[in-house]
Residue, then its C-alpha position, 0 to 999 in steps of 0.5 A: m592388938f592384932l588378930r589373925a584367923t588361921d582358917s581361910g573360911v573364917e578369915r574371909r568373914l572376919f573383917r567385914s566391919g567392926f572395931t574394938r577399943t581398949g578400956q581403962d584397964g587395957a583390956f580389949v573385947l572382941t565380939g561377934l567372931p566366928p568360931g575358929r582358930y586365931l593368932v593374937a599379938a600385941s605390940f607398940d612397935v608395929q602399925s599393921a598386922d603385916d608387920i607382925d612376925w606371926s611365927d614369934s613365940s609371943v603370939m598367942k594361939v586361940d581356939l574359939e568354939e561356937g557359943k564360947q568366950a576366950t580370954v587371953a593375957l598378952g605380954r605376961 
C-alpha cells in the first residue's frame, strides 16, 4: 500500500517515522496522519511509490479532516 500527500505542507511532515502492517484480513491502519488530501494505491507489481502511476484511475483520492477517520477499499 502506498500513500502520497498532495498538499506540500503535509508531505513534508508525513514520513518522519512510522510504519504499518497488514492484518490477517489484509487491512491496513495508518494513524497519526495530519489532515489533508492524500492519494492511496495498492499494487503487488511495484516496490516503490516512485513506480506508481499516480494519475491512474485506480488510485483513490482521500480527504482527511481533523479528528476524523477515513476508510478506503482498494482493489474493489
